[in-house]
Structures are given as C-alpha cells and as structure tokens.
C-alpha positions as a Markdown table, in Angstrom:
| # | Residue | x | y | z |
|---|---|---|---|---|
| 1 | Met | 3.6 | -68.7 | 37.6 |
| 2 | Asn | 1.0 | -70.3 | 35.5 |
| 3 | Lys | 2.9 | -73.0 | 33.8 |
| 4 | Leu | 1.2 | -71.7 | 30.7 |
| 5 | Leu | 2.1 | -68.4 | 30.7 |
| 6 | Leu | 5.7 | -69.3 | 31.7 |
| 7 | Met | 5.7 | -71.4 | 28.3 |
| 8 | Ala | 4.4 | -68.4 | 26.4 |
| 9 | Ser | 7.3 | -66.2 | 28.3 |
| 10 | Ile | 10.2 | -68.2 | 27.5 |
| 11 | Phe | 9.4 | -69.5 | 24.0 |
| 12 | Leu | 9.7 | -66.0 | 22.2 |
| 13 | Phe | 11.3 | -65.7 | 18.5 |
| 14 | Tyr | 12.0 | -62.5 | 16.9 |
| 15 | Gly | 11.6 | -62.3 | 13.2 |
| 16 | Cys | 13.8 | -60.2 | 10.9 |
| 17 | Thr | 13.8 | -56.5 | 11.0 |
| 18 | Asp | 15.5 | -56.2 | 7.3 |
| 19 | Asn | 14.9 | -58.4 | 4.4 |
| 20 | Glu | 17.5 | -60.5 | 2.5 |
| 21 | Asn | 19.2 | -57.4 | 0.9 |
| 22 | Gly | 20.0 | -55.9 | 4.3 |
| 23 | Asp | 17.6 | -53.3 | 4.2 |
| 24 | Lys | 14.0 | -52.2 | 5.2 |
| 25 | Arg | 12.4 | -52.2 | 1.9 |
| 26 | Arg | 9.9 | -54.4 | 0.3 |
| 27 | Val | 11.3 | -57.2 | -1.9 |
| 28 | Ile | 8.6 | -57.0 | -4.7 |
| 29 | Asp | 7.5 | -60.3 | -6.2 |
| 30 | Asn | 6.9 | -60.2 | -9.9 |
| 31 | Thr | 6.8 | -63.5 | -11.0 |
| 32 | Ser | 4.5 | -65.8 | -8.8 |
| 33 | Val | 0.6 | -66.0 | -10.1 |
| 34 | Phe | -1.9 | -63.8 | -9.0 |
| 35 | Lys | -4.7 | -64.3 | -11.1 |
| 36 | Leu | -8.2 | -63.1 | -10.7 |
| 37 | Lys | -10.5 | -66.1 | -10.6 |
| 38 | Asn | -13.7 | -64.3 | -10.1 |
| 39 | Ser | -15.8 | -61.8 | -8.0 |
| 40 | Phe | -19.1 | -61.1 | -6.8 |
| 41 | Gln | -20.8 | -58.2 | -4.4 |
| 42 | His | -22.4 | -58.5 | -1.4 |
| 43 | Glu | -25.2 | -56.4 | -1.9 |
| 44 | Gln | -27.0 | -56.9 | 1.7 |
| 45 | Gly | -25.8 | -53.8 | 3.3 |
| 46 | Tyr | -22.4 | -53.1 | 4.6 |
| 47 | Leu | -19.7 | -56.0 | 5.0 |
| 48 | Ile | -18.4 | -56.0 | 8.6 |
| 49 | Arg | -16.2 | -59.2 | 9.0 |
| 50 | Leu | -15.3 | -62.0 | 6.4 |
| 51 | Phe | -14.4 | -65.6 | 7.0 |
| 52 | Ala | -13.9 | -68.5 | 4.9 |
| 53 | Asn | -13.3 | -72.2 | 5.1 |
| 54 | Asp | -12.7 | -75.0 | 2.2 |
| 55 | Ser | -16.3 | -74.5 | 0.7 |
| 56 | Ser | -18.2 | -71.4 | 1.6 |
| 57 | Ile | -17.5 | -67.7 | 2.5 |
| 58 | Phe | -19.1 | -66.0 | 5.4 |
| 59 | Val | -20.1 | -62.5 | 5.6 |
| 60 | Ser | -21.3 | -60.6 | 8.5 |
| 61 | Asn | -23.4 | -57.5 | 7.9 |
| 62 | Ala | -24.9 | -54.4 | 8.7 |
| 63 | Pro | -27.6 | -53.2 | 9.3 |
| 64 | Asp | -29.4 | -56.4 | 9.0 |
| 65 | Phe | -26.8 | -57.8 | 11.2 |
| 66 | Lys | -27.0 | -61.5 | 9.9 |
| 67 | Val | -24.3 | -63.8 | 8.4 |
| 68 | Phe | -24.5 | -64.9 | 4.8 |
| 69 | Gln | -23.0 | -68.1 | 3.5 |
| 70 | Tyr | -21.9 | -67.6 | -0.1 |
| 71 | Asp | -20.4 | -70.2 | -2.2 |
| 72 | Phe | -17.1 | -69.6 | -4.4 |
| 73 | Asp | -19.2 | -68.7 | -7.2 |
| 74 | Gly | -21.0 | -65.9 | -5.2 |
| 75 | Lys | -24.2 | -67.6 | -4.7 |
| 76 | Ile | -25.8 | -67.2 | -1.7 |
| 77 | Asn | -26.4 | -70.9 | 0.2 |
| 78 | Arg | -28.1 | -69.5 | 3.1 |
| 79 | Thr | -28.2 | -66.7 | 6.3 |
| 80 | Phe | -27.8 | -67.2 | 9.9 |
| 81 | Gly | -29.4 | -65.2 | 12.7 |
| 82 | Lys | -32.2 | -62.4 | 13.4 |
| 83 | Lys | -31.2 | -59.2 | 14.8 |
| 84 | Gly | -32.8 | -57.7 | 17.9 |
| 85 | Pro | -31.7 | -57.2 | 22.0 |
| 86 | Ala | -33.0 | -61.0 | 22.7 |
| 87 | Pro | -30.5 | -63.2 | 24.3 |
| 88 | Trp | -31.4 | -65.6 | 21.1 |
| 89 | Glu | -31.1 | -62.9 | 18.7 |
| 90 | Tyr | -27.8 | -60.7 | 18.0 |
| 91 | Gly | -26.3 | -57.6 | 16.9 |
| 92 | Thr | -23.4 | -56.8 | 15.1 |
| 93 | Ile | -21.2 | -59.8 | 14.7 |
| 94 | Trp | -17.3 | -59.9 | 14.8 |
| 95 | His | -16.7 | -63.5 | 14.9 |
| 96 | Phe | -18.1 | -66.5 | 12.9 |
| 97 | Ala | -17.1 | -70.4 | 13.2 |
| 98 | Leu | -18.2 | -73.5 | 12.4 |
| 99 | Thr | -18.2 | -76.6 | 15.2 |
| 100 | Glu | -15.8 | -79.2 | 13.9 |
| 101 | Asn | -18.8 | -81.4 | 13.1 |
| 102 | Lys | -20.5 | -78.6 | 11.5 |
| 103 | Glu | -23.5 | -79.1 | 13.2 |
| 104 | Phe | -23.3 | -75.9 | 15.1 |
| 105 | Tyr | -22.0 | -72.5 | 14.6 |
| 106 | Trp | -20.7 | -69.6 | 17.3 |
| 107 | Val | -20.9 | -65.8 | 16.8 |
| 108 | His | -19.2 | -63.2 | 18.6 |
| 109 | Asp | -22.3 | -60.9 | 19.5 |
| 110 | Tyr | -20.4 | -57.8 | 20.2 |
| 111 | Pro | -23.1 | -55.4 | 21.4 |
| 112 | Gln | -24.2 | -58.0 | 23.9 |
| 113 | Gln | -20.7 | -59.1 | 24.8 |
| 114 | Ser | -21.4 | -62.5 | 24.3 |
| 115 | Leu | -20.4 | -65.8 | 22.5 |
| 116 | Lys | -23.4 | -67.4 | 21.2 |
| 117 | Lys | -23.8 | -71.1 | 19.9 |
| 118 | Tyr | -26.6 | -72.1 | 17.7 |
| 119 | Ala | -27.6 | -75.3 | 15.9 |
| 120 | Ile | -27.7 | -75.3 | 12.0 |
| 121 | Lys | -30.8 | -76.9 | 11.1 |
| 122 | Lys | -33.1 | -74.9 | 12.9 |
| 123 | Asp | -30.8 | -71.8 | 13.6 |
| 124 | Thr | -31.7 | -72.0 | 17.3 |
| 125 | Leu | -29.5 | -70.8 | 20.6 |
| 126 | Val | -28.3 | -73.9 | 22.2 |
| 127 | Asp | -25.6 | -72.2 | 24.5 |
| 128 | Thr | -23.9 | -68.9 | 25.4 |
| 129 | Phe | -21.6 | -66.9 | 27.8 |
| 130 | Lys | -20.1 | -63.5 | 28.5 |
| 131 | Ala | -17.0 | -62.3 | 26.7 |
| 132 | Ile | -16.3 | -58.8 | 28.1 |
| 133 | Thr | -13.8 | -57.2 | 25.4 |
| 134 | Thr | -13.2 | -54.6 | 23.1 |
| 135 | Asn | -11.5 | -56.9 | 20.8 |
| 136 | Asn | -12.0 | -59.4 | 18.3 |
| 137 | Val | -11.9 | -63.0 | 19.5 |
| 138 | Ala | -11.1 | -66.3 | 17.5 |
| 139 | Tyr | -12.4 | -69.7 | 17.9 |
| 140 | Ile | -9.9 | -72.5 | 18.6 |
| 141 | Gly | -12.1 | -75.5 | 18.5 |
| 142 | Asn | -13.9 | -77.8 | 21.1 |
| 143 | Asp | -16.2 | -74.8 | 22.1 |
| 144 | Asn | -12.9 | -72.8 | 23.1 |
| 145 | Phe | -11.9 | -69.0 | 22.3 |
| 146 | Leu | -9.0 | -67.0 | 22.6 |
| 147 | Val | -10.3 | -63.5 | 24.1 |
| 148 | Pro | -8.0 | -60.8 | 24.2 |
| 149 | Glu | -8.6 | -58.3 | 27.0 |
| 150 | Leu | -7.3 | -55.6 | 29.4 |
| 151 | Asp | -7.1 | -57.6 | 32.8 |
| 152 | Ser | -9.1 | -56.1 | 35.6 |
| 153 | Thr | -6.6 | -57.2 | 38.2 |
| 154 | Ser | -2.9 | -56.8 | 36.6 |
| 155 | Lys | -4.2 | -54.2 | 34.2 |
| 156 | Asn | -1.9 | -55.8 | 31.6 |
| 157 | Phe | -2.9 | -56.6 | 27.9 |
| 158 | Ile | -3.6 | -60.5 | 28.2 |
| 159 | Ile | -5.2 | -63.1 | 25.7 |
| 160 | Lys | -7.5 | -65.5 | 27.8 |
| 161 | Met | -8.8 | -69.1 | 26.8 |
| 162 | Cys | -12.4 | -69.0 | 27.8 |
| 163 | Asn | -15.1 | -71.4 | 27.5 |
| 164 | Lys | -18.8 | -71.9 | 29.1 |
| 165 | Ser | -17.2 | -73.4 | 32.4 |
| 166 | Ser | -13.7 | -71.6 | 32.7 |
| 167 | Gln | -11.6 | -68.5 | 31.8 |
| 168 | Lys | -7.7 | -68.5 | 32.4 |
| 169 | Lys | -5.2 | -66.2 | 31.5 |
| 170 | Val | -3.0 | -67.9 | 29.1 |
| 171 | Ile | -0.5 | -65.2 | 27.4 |
| 172 | Asp | 0.8 | -61.9 | 29.0 |
| 173 | Leu | 1.3 | -59.8 | 25.6 |
| 174 | Phe | 2.3 | -56.8 | 27.8 |
| 175 | Lys | 4.9 | -58.4 | 29.7 |
| 176 | Ile | 6.9 | -60.0 | 26.6 |
| 177 | Ser | 6.1 | -57.5 | 24.2 |
| 178 | Ser | 8.2 | -54.0 | 23.7 |
| 179 | Ala | 5.0 | -51.9 | 25.1 |
| 180 | Lys | 6.4 | -51.3 | 28.6 |
| 181 | Lys | 6.9 | -47.6 | 28.1 |
| 182 | Asn | 2.9 | -47.4 | 28.0 |
| 183 | Lys | 0.3 | -46.7 | 30.7 |
| 184 | Arg | -2.3 | -49.4 | 31.4 |
| 185 | Glu | -5.1 | -47.0 | 30.1 |
| 186 | Tyr | -3.5 | -47.2 | 26.6 |
| 187 | Leu | -2.9 | -50.6 | 26.0 |
| 188 | Asn | -6.1 | -51.7 | 24.2 |
| 189 | Phe | -5.4 | -49.1 | 21.3 |
| 190 | Val | -1.8 | -50.2 | 21.3 |
| 191 | Phe | -2.5 | -54.0 | 21.1 |
| 192 | Gly | -5.9 | -53.4 | 19.1 |
| 193 | Gly | -6.0 | -55.9 | 16.4 |
| 194 | Glu | -7.4 | -59.4 | 14.9 |
| 195 | Phe | -6.7 | -62.7 | 14.8 |
| 196 | Ser | -5.9 | -64.5 | 11.2 |
| 197 | Asn | -7.5 | -67.8 | 10.5 |
| 198 | Leu | -6.6 | -71.0 | 12.4 |
| 199 | Tyr | -4.3 | -73.1 | 10.5 |
| 200 | Lys | -3.6 | -76.7 | 12.3 |
| 201 | Asn | -2.7 | -75.3 | 15.9 |
| 202 | Asn | -1.2 | -71.9 | 14.8 |
| 203 | Ile | -2.9 | -68.6 | 14.6 |
| 204 | Leu | -1.9 | -65.1 | 14.5 |
| 205 | Tyr | -2.7 | -62.1 | 16.5 |
| 206 | Thr | -2.2 | -59.1 | 14.3 |
| 207 | Cys | -1.8 | -55.7 | 15.7 |
| 208 | Phe | -3.3 | -52.9 | 13.5 |
| 209 | Asn | -0.7 | -50.1 | 14.7 |
| 210 | Ser | 1.9 | -52.1 | 16.1 |
| 211 | Gly | 5.2 | -53.4 | 14.9 |
| 212 | Glu | 4.9 | -56.8 | 16.5 |
| 213 | His | 2.4 | -59.5 | 15.9 |
| 214 | Tyr | 2.1 | -62.6 | 17.5 |
| 215 | Leu | 2.0 | -66.4 | 16.2 |
| 216 | Ile | 0.5 | -68.7 | 18.9 |
| 217 | Asp | 0.3 | -72.4 | 19.1 |
| 218 | Val | -3.2 | -73.3 | 20.5 |
| 219 | Asn | -1.8 | -76.2 | 22.1 |
| 220 | Asp | 0.5 | -75.0 | 24.5 |
| 221 | Tyr | 0.3 | -71.2 | 24.2 |
| 222 | Ser | 3.8 | -70.8 | 23.4 |
| 223 | Leu | 4.3 | -67.9 | 20.6 |
| 224 | Lys | 6.5 | -66.2 | 18.2 |
| 225 | Ile | 6.9 | -62.6 | 18.1 |
| 226 | Ile | 6.7 | -61.3 | 14.2 |
| 227 | Lys | 8.3 | -58.5 | 13.9 |
| 228 | Asp | 7.3 | -55.8 | 11.0 |
| 229 | Phe | 10.4 | -56.1 | 8.4 |
| 230 | Arg | 10.4 | -52.4 | 8.4 |
| 231 | Asn | 11.5 | -52.1 | 11.8 |
| 232 | Leu | 8.3 | -50.2 | 12.8 |
| 233 | Pro | 7.7 | -49.6 | 16.7 |
| 234 | Val | 5.4 | -50.6 | 19.4 |
| 235 | Pro | 3.6 | -47.3 | 19.9 |
| 236 | Glu | 3.1 | -45.0 | 22.8 |
| 237 | Gly | -0.1 | -43.7 | 23.8 |
| 238 | Tyr | -1.0 | -40.2 | 25.0 |
| 239 | Lys | -3.8 | -38.2 | 25.6 |
| 240 | Glu | -4.7 | -35.1 | 23.4 |
| 241 | Asn | -8.1 | -33.3 | 24.5 |
| 242 | Ser | -9.5 | -36.3 | 26.4 |
| 243 | Gln | -8.8 | -38.8 | 23.6 |
| 244 | Ile | -6.2 | -41.6 | 23.2 |
| 245 | Lys | -3.9 | -41.3 | 20.5 |
| 246 | Leu | -0.8 | -43.2 | 19.3 |
| 247 | Met | 2.5 | -42.0 | 18.4 |
| 248 | Pro | 3.9 | -42.8 | 16.0 |
| 249 | Lys | 0.6 | -42.7 | 14.0 |
| 250 | Gln | 1.0 | -45.7 | 11.7 |
| 251 | Thr | -1.0 | -48.6 | 10.1 |
| 252 | Thr | 1.1 | -51.7 | 10.2 |
| 253 | Ala | -1.3 | -54.4 | 9.1 |
| 254 | Leu | -5.0 | -54.6 | 8.1 |
| 255 | Ser | -5.5 | -58.2 | 8.0 |
| 256 | Ser | -3.8 | -61.3 | 7.8 |
| 257 | Ser | -3.9 | -65.1 | 7.1 |
| 258 | Ile | -1.6 | -68.1 | 7.9 |
| 259 | Asp | -1.2 | -71.5 | 6.1 |
| 260 | Glu | 1.6 | -74.1 | 6.7 |
| 261 | Lys | 4.9 | -72.5 | 5.8 |
| 262 | His | 3.8 | -69.1 | 5.4 |
| 263 | Ile | 2.3 | -65.7 | 7.0 |
| 264 | Tyr | 0.4 | -63.4 | 4.9 |
| 265 | Met | -0.3 | -59.4 | 6.1 |
| 266 | Leu | -2.2 | -57.1 | 4.1 |
| 267 | Ser | -0.5 | -53.8 | 4.8 |
| 268 | Thr | -0.1 | -50.4 | 3.3 |
| 269 | Gly | 2.9 | -48.9 | 1.2 |
| 270 | Asp | 3.7 | -45.8 | 3.5 |
| 271 | Phe | 2.4 | -47.1 | 6.8 |
| 272 | Thr | 0.6 | -43.6 | 7.5 |
| 273 | Glu | -2.4 | -44.0 | 10.0 |
| 274 | Asp | -4.6 | -42.7 | 6.9 |
| 275 | Val | -5.1 | -45.4 | 4.6 |
| 276 | Lys | -7.5 | -43.8 | 1.9 |
| 277 | Asn | -4.7 | -43.0 | -0.5 |
| 278 | Ser | -2.5 | -45.5 | 0.1 |
| 279 | Thr | -1.1 | -48.5 | -2.2 |
| 280 | Phe | -1.4 | -51.9 | -0.7 |
| 281 | Phe | 0.4 | -55.0 | -0.3 |
| 282 | Ile | 0.5 | -58.4 | 0.9 |
| 283 | Asp | 3.8 | -59.1 | 2.9 |
| 284 | Arg | 5.0 | -62.8 | 3.4 |
| 285 | Tyr | 6.6 | -64.0 | 6.3 |
| 286 | Ser | 7.9 | -67.9 | 7.2 |
| 287 | Thr | 5.9 | -69.3 | 10.0 |
| 288 | Asp | 9.2 | -71.5 | 10.4 |
| 289 | Thr | 11.8 | -68.7 | 11.2 |
| 290 | Gly | 9.6 | -65.5 | 11.5 |
| 291 | Lys | 11.6 | -63.8 | 8.4 |
| 292 | Tyr | 9.9 | -61.7 | 6.0 |
| 293 | Glu | 10.3 | -63.1 | 2.9 |
| 294 | Lys | 8.7 | -61.0 | 0.0 |
| 295 | Ser | 5.6 | -59.0 | -1.1 |
| 296 | Ile | 3.2 | -58.6 | -3.8 |
| 297 | His | 1.4 | -55.4 | -5.0 |
| 298 | Ile | -2.5 | -55.7 | -4.3 |
| 299 | Asp | -4.6 | -53.4 | -6.7 |
| 300 | Arg | -7.6 | -51.4 | -5.5 |
| 301 | Phe | -10.6 | -53.4 | -7.2 |
| 302 | Glu | -11.4 | -51.9 | -10.4 |
| 303 | Gly | -9.1 | -48.9 | -9.1 |
| 304 | Glu | -11.3 | -47.6 | -6.4 |
| 305 | Glu | -11.9 | -50.0 | -3.9 |
| 306 | Gln | -9.6 | -50.7 | -0.9 |
| 307 | Pro | -9.1 | -54.2 | 0.5 |
| 308 | Phe | -9.5 | -54.6 | 4.0 |
| 309 | Lys | -9.7 | -58.8 | 4.8 |
| 310 | Ile | -7.8 | -61.6 | 3.3 |
| 311 | Val | -8.1 | -65.6 | 3.9 |
| 312 | Lys | -5.7 | -67.7 | 2.2 |
| 313 | Ile | -7.6 | -71.0 | 1.5 |
| 314 | Lys | -4.9 | -73.7 | -0.4 |
| 315 | Asn | -4.2 | -72.1 | -3.5 |
| 316 | Asn | -6.2 | -69.2 | -3.2 |
| 317 | Met | -6.4 | -65.9 | -1.5 |
| 318 | Ile | -9.9 | -64.2 | -0.9 |
| 319 | Ile | -9.8 | -60.4 | -0.4 |
| 320 | Gly | -12.8 | -58.7 | 1.0 |
| 321 | Tyr | -13.0 | -54.9 | -0.2 |
| 322 | Lys | -14.6 | -51.8 | 1.6 |
| 323 | Asn | -17.8 | -51.5 | -0.5 |
| 324 | Gly | -18.6 | -55.1 | -0.4 |
| 325 | Thr | -16.8 | -56.6 | -3.6 |
| 326 | Ile | -15.2 | -60.3 | -2.5 |
| 327 | Ala | -12.6 | -61.3 | -4.8 |
| 328 | Gln | -10.8 | -64.9 | -5.4 |
| 329 | Phe | -7.1 | -64.7 | -6.6 |
| 330 | Glu | -5.7 | -67.8 | -7.8 |
| 331 | Thr | -2.0 | -67.7 | -6.5 |
| 332 | Asn | 1.3 | -69.6 | -6.0 |
| 333 | Phe | 2.5 | -66.7 | -4.0 |
C-alpha cells in the first residue's frame, strides 16, 4: 500500500458526538464578540465562490465569469480573467488562489475541467493541466492541488495530489469513512463538499450532506475525522425515478474555515435538506482534539439573505450571502 495512503488510514481521530453537557444540542455562546464592521454588495452578477486572504476578498461570479478583487472596504481593486471557450479564457470559476510570491494566480475552470495558472501583471495564461472532477479543489502551495474524485480504477472516492507533472492518490475516503454501505455510483453525492481555507499545513474537507468531515495535514496526508456533534450519519444513496438521492435528507455544513486552534462550520438549525427557511449557526470545533466546543447564531443579513460561505481571517469572520452581500464581522469567537 502506498506509504502516504497507509498513514492516512491509520492516523484517524474521531471528534465527539456530544458536547460537554453530554447531549447532542448546541451550546450557544452569548458572550463572545461578533460585531458587524462593514458590508458591501457584489453587484456584478451572481456570486459563485468567495475566497479571502489577509488583505483582499476575491469573488468569482456569473455571467461575467470573472474574478473580482475587493479590499476590506468593498472597493474593487481589479478583475481577473476573460470568459470564453478558448484555452486562455475560462468559464465558471470554482477555485481561485494566489501563488506564494503573489506573481501568479490559479483558477479551477470547472466547465473546461482544467486548472490554469496566470501571470498577474499581464493576466496571461502561463500553464494549465486537466483536473477531471465534479467536486471542488484546493490549492496547497508549490503549484500543487488536492482534487477529490471518484477513482476510475477502484471506484472509491479518493483525494489526489495533482500538479502539472504528476497525479497520485493520497487519501481513500471510502475506505476510512462510514460510507461502506453505499454503492460506488452514489459516492460523489455522499462525499460532495468543499475545502476550507488552508491554514499553515491544515485544510478541512467539508461534506455538505454527511456527518463526517476530514481535517487533512498536507505535509504527510494524515487526517482526523471530525464527527458532527449532532451525531448525524453518513447518508446512504439510492435511486428514485432515475435520480440519485440520499437518505437521510440532511444538510450538515454549508461552508467551513479554520485557524490555528479552531474549525468553524456554517450549519443550519434543523439540518433538513431545505435550508430556505432555516436558522443558521457557526459551530466551533477544536483542531487539536476534534471535539465540538460551542456555537453562535448567525442572522440572515437584514433579515432576509441566507449565508452560504465563511472565511476566518485573524479576528474577522467574512460571510458571503446568497444575493451578493459580503459582510465582515469582528469576533473573538
């Protein structure tokens, strides 16, 4: 067995399925600061994805299929890219990341199933390679990516480390998860999710519909399984009228972010599949132990807008809302 895969298989750590009170209810934090600093509206079409670093917020949108760079006051500093079918153009952007020297940026062009590298100064394509996946990817530095996919050989759901010259399987989520009752054809739905921000060597793969999430060390690909504190299961897939569905129907997490000590998951109040009328929370877990700690309630923006993306940057929580509002909250949560 591949050495890295073996390490990922044996270094498992299960988070708690209850809180410190011994039940599976949220511990609501009413004392931490969570104060709105500012907000602005992304008015150029629909907000598809949101990313952030210490100085900027990046938004990919439709139908322009561009990436907009904002400062924290909501001013557009510049845009990246040009939509179109040509190799140097792109469609819907599912991932955006600056390289370490900030002279280049990478995008995940989902329609073209490609990862593309551009020079920032002239916004010109300098490199590209294929990444065939129906899932979100993550840039982990040095022109390397984590790419989740259904493996064509084993038919297991895996995560590969990919770059221009090589692709290798580093984690087999099917083998180490509680999803073994599922047929292989359902695994893309069972494990559907997205990555958090990368913090030092840690990144979280968050599953939208499963009670298990995966904290990955990108140095050696060891991981911890973070169990939802509500003891929600890994769902089982089935077919109904030729459509693949999951049972139970549940939405366990909408987005996640991590820092040195904590994992933050944006989740719904009743974890039902339909979140339109739900209440929203950020649930906090320990990166060290995987245990659930506490939660804070997140209001809809101005009573209406549904949150869908969070990014923790130092003492700020950036929240993206469905119809384009981007809000920044000062917090010690």
